[in-house]
Structure formats: C-alpha cells, structure tokens
C-alpha positions as CSV (number, residue, x, y, z in Angstrom):
1,M,0.0,0.0,0.0
2,V,1.3,3.4,-0.9
3,E,1.5,5.8,2.1
4,P,-0.1,9.2,1.7
5,Q,2.6,11.8,0.8
6,P,3.0,15.2,2.6
7,L,1.4,18.2,1.1
8,S,3.3,19.9,-1.7
9,P,4.4,23.5,-1.3
10,P,1.7,26.0,-2.5
11,H,1.7,26.5,-6.2
12,G,0.2,29.9,-6.1
13,L,-3.0,31.6,-7.1
14,D,-2.2,31.6,-10.8
15,E,-1.7,27.8,-11.2
16,P,-4.0,26.9,-14.0
17,R,-6.9,24.5,-13.8
18,L,-6.3,21.5,-16.0
19,I,-9.9,20.2,-15.7
20,E,-12.4,23.0,-16.3
21,D,-16.2,23.2,-16.2
22,A,-18.4,23.3,-19.3
23,G,-21.3,25.3,-20.6
24,A,-22.7,28.0,-18.3
25,A,-20.5,26.9,-15.5
26,L,-17.4,27.6,-17.6
27,R,-18.7,31.1,-18.4
28,I,-19.5,31.9,-14.8
29,G,-16.1,30.6,-13.7
30,R,-14.3,33.0,-16.0
31,I,-16.2,35.9,-14.4
32,A,-15.6,34.6,-10.8
33,A,-11.9,33.7,-11.1
34,P,-10.5,37.3,-11.2
35,V,-12.7,38.4,-8.4
36,L,-11.6,35.6,-6.2
37,R,-8.0,36.2,-7.3
38,D,-8.2,39.7,-5.8
39,L,-9.3,38.2,-2.5
40,G,-6.3,35.9,-2.4
41,L,-8.4,32.9,-3.4
42,R,-8.6,30.6,-6.5
43,L,-11.5,29.0,-8.2
44,V,-11.9,25.2,-7.9
45,R,-15.2,24.5,-9.5
46,V,-18.6,25.9,-10.5
47,R,-21.7,23.8,-10.2
48,I,-25.3,24.7,-11.1
49,S,-27.9,22.4,-9.6
50,A,-31.7,22.4,-9.1
51,A,-31.4,22.1,-5.3
52,A,-33.6,24.7,-3.5
53,G,-34.9,26.0,-6.8
54,T,-31.6,26.8,-8.6
55,T,-28.3,26.8,-6.6
56,L,-25.0,28.2,-8.0
57,Q,-22.1,26.7,-6.1
58,I,-18.7,28.3,-6.2
59,M,-16.0,26.2,-4.7
60,A,-12.8,28.1,-3.9
61,E,-9.7,27.9,-1.8
62,R,-6.5,29.7,-0.8
63,A,-3.3,28.6,-2.6
64,D,-2.4,26.2,0.3
65,G,-5.9,24.5,0.1
66,A,-7.4,26.3,3.1
67,M,-10.8,28.0,3.1
68,T,-12.3,29.7,6.2
69,I,-15.8,30.8,6.9
70,D,-14.5,34.4,6.7
71,D,-13.1,33.6,3.2
72,C,-16.6,32.3,2.1
73,E,-18.3,35.5,3.4
74,R,-15.8,37.8,1.6
75,A,-16.2,35.8,-1.6
76,S,-20.0,36.0,-1.4
77,D,-19.9,39.8,-0.8
78,A,-17.6,40.3,-3.7
79,L,-19.2,38.0,-6.2
80,S,-22.9,38.9,-5.7
81,P,-22.8,42.4,-7.2
82,V,-20.6,41.3,-10.1
83,F,-22.9,38.4,-10.9
84,D,-25.9,40.9,-10.8
85,V,-24.2,43.2,-13.2
86,E,-23.2,40.4,-15.6
87,N,-26.7,38.9,-15.4
88,I,-25.3,35.4,-15.2
89,M,-28.6,33.5,-14.7
90,A,-31.9,34.0,-16.5
91,Q,-33.8,32.8,-13.3
92,A,-33.5,33.5,-9.6
93,Y,-30.8,31.5,-7.9
94,R,-29.2,30.9,-4.5
95,L,-25.4,31.6,-4.4
96,E,-23.4,29.1,-2.3
97,I,-19.7,29.6,-1.5
98,S,-17.9,26.5,-0.2
99,S,-14.5,24.9,0.4
100,P,-13.4,21.9,-1.7
101,G,-13.7,19.5,1.3
102,I,-11.5,16.5,2.0
103,D,-13.1,14.5,-0.8
104,R,-12.3,17.3,-3.1
105,P,-12.4,17.6,-6.9
106,L,-9.0,17.4,-8.5
107,V,-8.5,20.2,-11.0
108,R,-4.9,21.3,-10.8
109,A,-1.6,19.4,-10.9
110,S,-1.0,20.3,-7.2
111,D,-4.4,18.8,-6.3
112,F,-3.2,15.4,-7.7
113,E,0.1,15.8,-6.0
114,R,-1.6,16.3,-2.6
115,G,-3.8,13.3,-3.4
116,I,-1.0,10.8,-3.8
117,G,-1.6,7.7,-1.7
118,F,-5.4,8.1,-1.6
119,E,-8.2,6.5,-3.7
120,V,-9.5,8.6,-6.6
121,R,-12.3,8.4,-9.1
122,V,-11.8,9.6,-12.6
123,E,-14.0,10.1,-15.6
124,M,-12.4,10.6,-19.0
125,A,-13.8,12.9,-21.7
126,F,-13.0,10.1,-24.2
127,A,-12.8,6.4,-23.7
128,L,-9.3,5.0,-23.0
129,D,-9.0,1.4,-24.2
130,G,-12.8,1.2,-24.3
131,R,-13.2,2.6,-20.8
132,K,-14.1,6.1,-19.5
133,R,-14.4,5.5,-15.7
134,F,-11.6,4.5,-13.4
135,R,-11.2,4.1,-9.7
136,G,-8.0,3.3,-7.8
137,R,-5.1,4.5,-5.7
138,L,-3.3,7.5,-7.0
139,L,0.4,6.5,-7.1
140,S,2.1,9.6,-8.7
141,V,1.9,12.4,-11.2
142,V,4.0,11.7,-14.2
143,H,4.8,13.8,-17.3
144,G,4.4,12.4,-20.8
145,A,3.8,13.5,-24.4
146,D,0.2,14.5,-23.5
147,G,1.2,16.6,-20.5
148,P,0.8,15.5,-16.8
149,A,-0.9,12.2,-16.1
150,A,-2.2,10.5,-13.0
151,R,-0.7,7.0,-12.4
152,I,-3.4,5.0,-10.8
153,R,-3.3,1.4,-9.5
154,I,-6.6,-0.4,-10.3
155,A,-7.8,-3.7,-9.0
156,A,-9.2,-6.1,-11.6
157,D,-12.1,-8.5,-11.2
158,D,-9.7,-11.4,-10.7
159,R,-8.1,-9.5,-7.8
160,S,-5.0,-8.7,-9.8
161,E,-3.8,-5.1,-10.0
162,T,-2.7,-3.0,-12.9
163,E,-1.3,0.5,-13.3
164,V,-2.6,3.0,-15.8
165,D,-1.5,6.5,-16.7
166,L,-4.5,8.8,-17.3
167,P,-3.8,12.1,-19.0
168,I,-5.2,14.9,-16.8
169,L,-6.0,17.1,-19.7
170,A,-8.2,14.4,-21.1
171,M,-10.3,14.0,-17.9
172,S,-13.8,15.5,-17.6
173,E,-13.9,15.0,-13.8
174,A,-11.6,13.7,-11.0
175,R,-12.0,13.6,-7.3
176,I,-10.7,12.0,-4.1
177,V,-12.9,9.2,-2.7
178,L,-14.0,9.6,0.9
179,T,-12.4,6.7,2.8
180,E,-11.3,5.9,6.3
181,D,-7.6,6.6,5.3
182,L,-8.6,10.0,4.0
183,V,-10.5,10.9,7.2
184,R,-7.7,9.8,9.4
185,A,-5.1,11.8,7.4
186,A,-7.4,14.9,7.6
187,L,-7.7,14.5,11.3
188,R,-3.9,14.2,11.7
189,R,-3.4,17.4,9.6
190,E,-5.9,19.3,11.7
191,K,-4.2,18.1,14.9
192,V,-0.8,19.2,13.7
193,A,-2.2,22.6,12.5
194,A,-3.9,23.2,15.8
195,K,-0.7,22.3,17.7
196,E,1.4,24.7,15.5
197,A,-1.2,27.5,16.0
198,S,-1.1,27.2,19.8
199,G,2.7,27.3,19.9
200,P,5.0,25.5,22.4
201,P,3.8,24.9,25.9
202,P,4.8,27.7,28.4
203,S,7.9,27.0,30.6
204,A,7.5,26.6,34.4
205,D,8.7,30.2,34.9
206,A,6.2,31.5,32.4
207,R,3.4,29.5,34.1
208,G,4.5,30.8,37.5
209,R,4.4,34.4,36.2
210,A,1.0,33.9,34.7
211,N,-0.4,32.4,37.9
212,R,1.0,35.3,40.0
213,E,-0.4,37.9,37.6
214,G,-3.8,36.1,37.7
215,T,-3.7,36.2,41.5
216,R,-2.9,39.9,41.5
217,K,-5.8,40.6,39.2
218,V,-8.3,38.7,41.4
219,N,-7.0,40.5,44.5
220,R,-7.4,43.9,42.9
221,K,-10.9,43.1,41.8
222,A,-11.7,42.0,45.4
223,A,-10.2,45.1,46.8
224,A,-12.2,47.3,44.4
225,R,-15.4,45.7,45.6
226,G,-14.4,46.4,49.2
227,A,-14.0,42.7,50.1
228,A,-11.2,41.5,52.3
229,S,-8.1,40.5,50.4
230,E,-4.5,39.7,51.0
231,P,-1.9,42.5,50.6
232,L,-1.3,43.3,46.9
233,G,2.5,43.6,47.3
234,P,4.8,46.3,46.0
235,D,3.4,46.4,42.5
C-alpha cells in the first residue's frame, strides 16, 4: 500500500486548472476567477444544480488549500454584485460559496500531488482502451507526451492489480474518494495545524508568572469591591 505523501508547497493563485467546467459553469467561472484572485483565493469548481430552486455553487480555496468561513463570506460579498451586473442567470438562484472539502475535486496538478496515496475516481472525456471511468489508488503524477498524467493502481475483477496513466487534460472529472484513510489523514493534519497554531507549551517560569499575575488581578478586583483580600504587594 502506498503511504499518503506530505502536502506539496503551495503552487500559487495563478496555477491553471487542468480540468475545467463546461457550458454556463465555464462562463460563470471565468467571471468569478479574477474576483476571487483579488481576494487571495482561487476557483476550484462551479456547479449549477436544481437544489432549492436553482443553486449556484462556487467552490474556492487559498493557494495552500485552506478556506475559512470568513473567506466564504468575503467571496460572497464580492461576487454577488458582479454576478448581478453580468446577469449570469436567467432565473432566480441561490449563491453558495464553499471549500473543496477533504473528498475534493482534483482540477490542478497540485491537487493530484496532494492526493498521492489516496483513492481517486476519474471520468475521462473520451474512452481509453474502451473505458471512461476509473477508480483506484493514486500513485504519482507523471509527465508524458500529452502533459501531466495521473498514475493509478486499479484492482481487476480477478483480484490482480494493474497500473494505468491517465492524462489529466483528457479528464472530464476527477475527485478523491471519501475513505477511512482520507478521514484519518485529515484529522492528523488538523491536529498538527492546531498544535502549531497554539505554539510551544509555556515554561515553568512563564506559568508561574501567569499564575502570580492572575492572583494579583483577582485580588485587585476583590479590593475594588471592598472585600477582604491579601496584601497586593509592592506592585
């Protein structure tokens, strides 16, 4: 089994999408992309569905793959007036801004690189050896005559395995499959990120100073209320 690889360095906001949307979603995406770019975000996917009447979903992220609630709110505030001016839809619609999620679509080379070691599902725009749909473990991203390709290990009906290189530019859709391995890896990344954000634990001296300062504050509050308290000390 191939172990999941660490995240690649960010490829930047201008990294091109190798798998794009089609029809009205493509046109809307070309309007949305520069607006998102000005916010420090990049477009992942546009989807138009009949959910709740008509829903327009804009999936976006930062260059490192993160997307916060604040990012979603900023994107919604920026895109709504632009979409109104461009009159992107003939009917009323609900705008939905979201992150890609852990079972994300793969649209850029860096998406495939981050997905190495996990199971993916791919649909080709044209049949490859009589087949359009593939599902297997993503082993690597290789470069060939047709540009970057995803090397995938596929299990056959006889329980044997084979490897196939699928040109990314010839894909109509690709995404990571939600599995237990994927969920565990996401939880590990969140744990590491939370630990890094909190910083190293305070030293004994620092904890002592914090405790003494907290005691002083409590005593000052008690004295201000006229309650009995211990002497505050020279400070």
